[in-house]
C-alpha positions as CSV (number, residue, x, y, z in Angstrom):
1,M,5.1,-3.8,24.5
2,S,2.7,-2.4,21.9
3,Q,2.6,-3.8,18.4
4,A,3.0,-0.3,17.0
5,V,5.5,2.6,17.3
6,L,3.8,5.8,16.3
7,S,4.9,9.1,14.9
8,N,2.5,12.0,14.4
9,A,3.6,15.2,12.6
10,A,1.2,17.2,14.8
11,E,3.0,16.2,18.1
12,S,5.8,18.4,19.4
13,C,6.7,16.5,22.6
14,P,8.4,13.2,21.9
15,G,7.3,10.4,24.3
16,T,3.8,11.8,24.9
17,A,0.6,10.0,24.2
18,V,-1.8,10.9,21.4
19,A,-5.3,11.4,22.8
20,G,-7.7,8.7,21.6
21,R,-4.8,6.6,20.2
22,A,-2.7,5.5,23.1
23,D,-5.7,3.7,24.7
24,R,-6.1,1.7,21.5
25,L,-2.4,0.8,21.5
26,P,-1.3,0.3,25.1
27,S,2.3,1.5,25.8
28,A,2.6,3.0,22.3
29,I,5.7,5.2,21.8
30,V,4.8,8.5,20.2
31,S,7.2,11.0,18.8
32,S,7.5,13.9,16.4
33,A,10.3,12.1,14.4
34,P,9.9,9.2,12.1
35,A,9.3,6.0,14.0
36,P,12.5,5.1,15.9
37,R,14.3,1.7,15.7
38,T,13.5,-0.4,18.8
39,A,14.8,-3.6,20.2
40,A,11.6,-5.2,19.0
41,D,12.6,-4.4,15.5
42,A,15.5,-6.8,15.9
43,P,14.2,-10.3,16.6
44,A,16.6,-13.2,16.7
45,S,15.2,-14.6,13.4
46,P,12.9,-13.3,10.7
47,V,9.2,-13.2,11.5
48,L,6.8,-13.8,8.6
49,P,4.3,-11.0,7.9
50,G,1.3,-11.1,10.2
51,T,2.4,-14.3,12.0
52,A,3.8,-13.1,15.3
53,R,2.3,-14.9,18.2
54,S,-0.5,-16.4,16.0
55,P,-1.4,-20.1,15.7
56,R,-0.1,-22.0,12.7
57,S,-3.3,-21.3,10.7
58,R,-4.1,-22.2,7.2
59,S,-3.3,-18.6,6.2
60,R,0.1,-18.9,7.9
61,R,0.9,-22.2,6.1
62,H,0.1,-20.5,2.8
63,V,2.4,-17.6,3.7
64,E,5.2,-19.9,4.7
65,R,4.8,-21.9,1.5
66,F,4.8,-18.8,-0.6
67,V,8.0,-17.5,1.0
68,S,9.9,-20.8,1.0
69,T,8.9,-22.0,-2.5
70,T,8.3,-18.8,-4.4
71,S,9.3,-15.5,-3.0
72,A,12.7,-16.3,-1.6
73,P,13.9,-18.4,-4.7
74,V,12.6,-15.8,-7.1
75,M,14.4,-13.0,-5.3
76,R,17.7,-15.0,-5.2
77,T,17.4,-15.9,-8.9
78,T,16.4,-12.4,-10.0
79,A,19.5,-10.8,-8.4
80,L,21.7,-12.8,-10.7
81,L,19.8,-12.3,-14.0
82,P,20.1,-9.6,-16.7
83,P,17.0,-7.4,-17.2
84,P,15.8,-9.1,-20.5
85,V,15.7,-12.4,-18.7
86,V,14.0,-10.9,-15.7
87,A,11.3,-9.5,-17.9
88,T,10.7,-12.9,-19.5
89,M,10.6,-14.6,-16.1
90,V,8.1,-12.1,-14.7
91,Q,5.7,-12.7,-17.6
92,A,6.0,-16.5,-17.4
93,S,5.7,-16.7,-13.6
94,R,3.1,-14.0,-12.9
95,P,0.0,-16.3,-13.0
96,G,1.5,-18.8,-10.6
97,L,2.8,-16.1,-8.3
98,N,-0.6,-14.4,-8.2
99,R,-2.4,-17.7,-7.4
100,L,-0.1,-18.5,-4.5
101,L,-0.3,-15.0,-3.1
102,A,-4.1,-15.0,-3.4
103,S,-4.2,-18.3,-1.5
104,A,-2.3,-16.8,1.4
105,S,-4.9,-14.0,2.0
106,K,-8.2,-15.6,2.6
107,V,-11.3,-13.9,1.3
108,P,-14.0,-13.6,4.0
109,A,-17.2,-15.5,3.5
110,G,-20.1,-13.5,2.0
111,T,-17.8,-11.2,0.0
112,R,-19.4,-9.8,-3.2
113,T,-17.6,-8.4,-6.2
114,R,-18.6,-6.7,-9.3
115,Q,-16.2,-6.3,-12.2
116,V,-15.8,-2.9,-13.9
117,R,-14.6,-2.5,-17.5
118,Q,-15.6,1.1,-18.3
119,T,-14.7,2.9,-21.4
120,I,-14.2,6.6,-20.7
121,R,-15.3,9.2,-23.3
122,T,-16.0,12.3,-21.1
123,L,-12.7,12.7,-19.2
124,D,-10.0,14.8,-20.9
125,Y,-6.9,13.3,-19.2
126,P,-4.6,12.3,-22.1
127,S,-3.7,8.6,-22.3
128,R,-3.2,5.9,-24.9
129,S,-6.0,3.9,-23.3
130,E,-9.3,5.2,-22.1
131,Q,-10.6,2.4,-20.0
132,V,-11.1,2.0,-16.2
133,R,-10.7,-1.6,-15.0
134,G,-11.2,-2.9,-11.5
135,E,-13.8,-4.4,-9.2
136,W,-16.2,-3.3,-6.5
137,V,-15.6,-5.3,-3.3
138,I,-18.4,-5.5,-0.7
139,G,-17.7,-7.4,2.5
140,G,-20.4,-9.7,3.8
141,R,-20.4,-7.9,7.1
142,S,-20.1,-4.4,5.8
143,G,-23.8,-3.6,5.8
144,V,-23.5,-2.2,2.3
145,G,-26.3,-3.2,-0.1
146,H,-25.7,-1.7,-3.4
147,V,-22.9,0.9,-4.3
148,R,-24.4,4.4,-4.5
149,P,-22.6,7.7,-5.2
150,D,-23.9,9.2,-2.0
151,Q,-22.0,6.6,0.0
152,P,-18.4,6.9,1.4
153,I,-16.0,4.5,-0.3
154,I,-12.4,3.3,-0.4
155,Y,-10.4,3.6,-3.6
156,Y,-7.8,0.8,-3.3
157,L,-4.5,0.6,-5.2
158,H,-2.9,-2.8,-4.9
159,G,0.8,-3.4,-4.5
160,S,2.8,-5.0,-7.3
161,G,6.3,-3.8,-7.7
162,Y,4.6,-2.7,-10.9
163,V,5.0,-6.2,-12.3
164,V,2.7,-8.7,-10.4
165,C,-0.5,-8.9,-8.4
166,S,-4.0,-7.9,-9.2
167,T,-7.3,-7.1,-7.7
168,R,-7.8,-10.8,-7.0
169,T,-4.5,-11.2,-5.0
170,H,-5.7,-8.4,-2.7
171,R,-9.4,-9.3,-2.5
172,G,-8.9,-10.8,1.0
173,L,-7.5,-7.5,2.2
174,T,-10.0,-5.3,0.4
175,A,-12.9,-7.4,1.7
176,R,-11.7,-7.1,5.3
177,L,-11.4,-3.4,4.9
178,S,-14.9,-3.3,3.6
179,N,-16.2,-5.3,6.6
180,R,-14.3,-3.2,9.1
181,T,-15.2,0.2,7.7
182,G,-18.7,-0.4,6.4
183,R,-17.6,0.9,3.0
184,A,-17.6,-0.5,-0.5
185,V,-14.1,-0.7,-2.0
186,F,-13.3,0.1,-5.6
187,S,-10.0,-1.9,-6.3
188,L,-8.2,-0.7,-9.4
189,D,-6.8,-3.1,-11.9
190,Y,-4.0,-1.0,-13.4
191,R,-1.6,-1.9,-16.2
192,L,1.7,-3.7,-15.3
193,A,5.2,-3.9,-16.7
194,P,7.1,-5.1,-18.6
195,R,4.4,-4.6,-21.3
196,H,3.3,-1.2,-19.9
197,R,6.0,1.2,-18.8
198,W,6.0,4.3,-16.6
199,P,3.7,6.2,-16.2
200,A,1.0,3.8,-17.4
201,A,0.0,2.7,-13.9
202,G,-0.1,6.2,-12.6
203,D,-2.2,7.3,-15.6
204,D,-4.7,4.5,-14.8
205,T,-4.8,5.6,-11.1
206,I,-5.6,9.2,-12.1
207,R,-8.2,8.0,-14.6
208,G,-9.9,5.8,-12.0
209,Y,-10.1,8.6,-9.5
210,L,-11.6,11.0,-12.1
211,W,-14.0,8.3,-13.1
212,L,-15.2,7.9,-9.5
213,L,-15.8,11.7,-9.4
214,D,-17.6,11.5,-12.7
215,Q,-19.9,8.8,-11.2
216,G,-21.0,11.3,-8.6
217,F,-18.8,10.3,-5.6
218,A,-17.8,13.4,-3.6
219,P,-14.0,13.6,-3.1
220,E,-14.4,14.1,0.6
221,Q,-16.2,10.8,0.7
222,I,-13.3,8.9,-0.8
223,V,-10.4,7.5,1.1
224,V,-7.5,6.4,-1.2
225,A,-5.6,3.4,0.2
226,G,-2.7,1.6,-1.3
227,D,0.1,-0.8,-0.4
228,S,3.7,-1.0,-1.7
229,A,3.6,0.3,-5.3
230,G,0.0,1.3,-4.7
231,G,1.3,3.7,-2.0
232,H,3.5,5.3,-4.6
233,L,0.5,5.6,-7.0
234,A,-1.6,7.2,-4.2
235,L,1.2,9.9,-3.7
236,D,1.4,10.4,-7.5
237,L,-2.4,11.0,-7.5
238,L,-2.1,13.7,-4.8
239,G,0.6,15.3,-6.9
240,H,-1.6,15.3,-10.0
241,N,-4.5,16.8,-8.0
242,Q,-2.2,19.6,-6.8
243,R,-0.9,20.4,-10.2
244,T,-4.4,20.4,-11.9
245,G,-6.6,21.8,-9.1
246,T,-8.5,18.5,-8.8
247,P,-10.2,18.1,-5.4
248,Q,-8.2,15.9,-3.0
249,P,-9.7,12.8,-1.4
250,G,-11.0,12.9,2.1
251,G,-8.1,10.8,3.4
252,V,-5.1,8.6,2.4
253,A,-3.9,5.3,4.0
254,L,-0.5,3.9,2.9
255,L,0.6,0.4,3.8
256,S,4.3,-0.3,3.4
257,P,4.5,2.4,0.7
258,L,7.1,2.6,-2.0
259,Y,8.3,6.2,-2.1
260,D,11.5,6.0,-4.2
261,P,11.0,3.9,-7.3
262,T,14.8,3.8,-7.9
263,F,14.9,1.6,-4.7
264,A,17.9,3.6,-3.5
265,L,16.3,4.1,-0.1
266,A,15.5,0.4,0.2
267,R,19.0,-0.6,-0.8
268,A,20.6,1.8,1.7
269,H,18.3,0.5,4.5
270,Q,19.1,-3.1,3.6
271,R,22.8,-2.3,4.0
272,T,22.2,-1.2,7.6
273,G,21.3,-4.8,8.5
274,D,17.9,-3.7,9.9
275,S,15.9,-5.4,7.2
276,R,15.1,-9.0,7.4
277,D,12.1,-8.9,5.1
278,P,11.0,-12.4,4.1
279,F,9.3,-11.1,0.9
280,I,11.6,-8.5,-0.7
281,E,15.3,-8.3,-1.4
282,A,16.5,-4.8,-2.5
283,T,18.7,-5.7,-5.5
284,S,16.0,-7.9,-7.0
285,G,13.3,-5.4,-6.1
286,R,15.2,-2.7,-8.0
287,K,15.4,-4.9,-11.1
288,F,11.6,-5.5,-11.0
289,L,11.0,-1.8,-10.6
290,R,13.2,-0.9,-13.6
291,L,11.0,-3.0,-15.8
292,Y,8.4,-0.3,-15.1
293,T,10.4,2.9,-14.7
294,G,12.9,2.3,-17.6
295,N,14.8,5.5,-18.2
296,A,12.5,7.8,-16.3
297,A,14.4,10.5,-14.5
298,A,14.7,9.8,-10.8
299,D,13.8,13.4,-9.9
300,H,10.7,13.6,-12.1
301,P,7.8,14.8,-10.0
302,R,5.9,11.6,-10.8
303,M,8.8,9.4,-9.7
304,R,9.9,10.8,-6.4
305,V,6.8,12.8,-5.4
306,V,7.3,16.1,-3.6
307,L,4.0,17.9,-2.6
308,S,3.9,21.6,-2.3
309,P,3.2,23.3,1.1
310,G,0.3,25.7,1.2
311,D,-2.3,23.5,-0.5
312,A,-4.7,21.5,1.7
313,L,-3.7,17.9,1.8
314,P,-5.8,15.0,3.1
315,P,-5.1,13.5,6.5
316,T,-2.8,10.5,6.0
317,L,-2.0,7.3,7.9
318,I,1.2,5.3,7.0
319,Q,1.9,1.8,8.4
320,H,5.0,-0.3,7.8
321,G,6.6,-3.4,9.2
322,G,9.5,-3.0,11.5
323,I,11.8,-5.5,9.6
324,E,10.8,-4.7,6.1
325,V,13.1,-3.5,3.4
326,M,11.0,-0.4,2.6
327,T,11.1,1.1,6.1
328,A,13.1,4.1,4.8
329,D,10.5,4.6,2.1
330,A,7.7,4.8,4.7
331,R,9.7,7.3,6.8
332,A,10.6,9.4,3.7
333,A,6.9,9.6,2.6
334,H,6.0,10.6,6.2
335,D,8.6,13.4,6.3
336,M,7.7,14.7,2.8
337,L,4.0,14.9,3.7
338,A,4.7,16.5,7.1
339,A,6.9,19.1,5.3
340,A,4.1,19.9,3.0
341,G,1.8,20.5,6.0
342,A,-0.3,17.3,5.9
343,D,-1.7,15.8,9.1
344,V,0.2,12.5,8.9
345,T,0.7,9.7,11.3
346,L,3.4,6.9,10.9
347,Q,2.9,3.6,12.6
348,S,5.7,1.0,12.8
349,W,4.8,-2.6,13.7
350,P,7.8,-4.4,15.2
351,G,8.7,-7.8,13.9
352,Q,6.5,-7.5,10.8
353,G,7.4,-7.6,7.1
354,H,6.1,-6.0,4.0
355,V,2.3,-5.5,3.8
356,F,1.7,-7.8,6.8
357,Q,-1.9,-6.5,6.9
358,M,-2.7,-9.0,4.0
359,F,-2.3,-12.0,6.3
360,G,-3.6,-13.4,9.5
361,G,-2.3,-12.8,13.0
362,S,-2.7,-10.3,15.8
363,A,-0.5,-7.6,14.2
364,S,-2.6,-7.7,11.1
365,R,-5.9,-7.4,13.0
366,E,-4.6,-4.5,15.2
367,A,-3.3,-2.7,12.1
368,L,-6.7,-3.1,10.4
369,D,-8.3,-1.8,13.5
370,E,-6.2,1.3,13.2
371,L,-7.0,1.7,9.5
372,S,-10.7,1.4,10.3
373,A,-10.5,4.0,13.0
374,F,-8.7,6.3,10.7
375,I,-11.0,5.8,7.7
376,G,-14.2,6.1,9.7
377,P,-14.2,9.7,10.8
378,R,-12.9,10.9,7.4
379,T,-15.7,9.7,5.2
């Protein structure tokens, strides 16, 4: 059976093949509804992200170590702690968590990076801080020499739960995207909770996009990609662009996106028993997110994003793991975009957990192939 279960908003006949896609994903199931649950989504035991049918590689050993010694214990402990203690724990453990996660996602040989710390004086978006931070990532096999404004690029927003991770933890993934697409990647280093509350990360994301436009990059030459909380930031950016008349990017790719920052969708999905995500537990995840969202209204347009029909939206690809806790978020993001008239495709990868694309294995490689095929024609 194919690794992926597909849903395309443009298809009206469930069960039919999408031209140019079914041949890349043999036996793919295609429907107009959000990706259905399948027997492959219910393995006898949890499968670590990106490890299905792959040898026990160095990357896999790092993933197993991270899950057994860090992720699972942190999630169990967090579920029992009051918010002030969770905040202290996050700040104390963040460096170690980031190091372990970075070690589980190997950076390809030949990768080049250039740090960006740019003070903005010309953009008029209001914020308490006027600095863009991040890094340019150029894969050793990307064919990219120097970053130039006439080149197509990827604007990457890393996942975090709004409390952990960095451009460094995701450098392995951004470098592989650069290698596969032949594009330089600008990976944003946005502010994190508990020190910086909502909407600081969203403001940083908007500022980063406006900075790229100010550097001369054409919006149609930019594909915005983000995983987990980075997916939520990407949707928030689309909403900002709609409200302000800012040109939309040429495409959007969302990996295991967060859609509902209250984590109500994830908690409901976990209660169904369909989630066996080795990385995230819904009650703990909700506590982490509250360090960022605080008392923000759940229906605020920058919390649960709803885009308006009628305005041109960029083509969007959404991928999620079949056993992850945020499956309902991915489906809700797909449905919202489809209702707004976007050309949106949802891919479900059976047996995979949250942001499995970061790690080795056949599912990760196939998912990155799909991302590369999607990004290529749109820049």
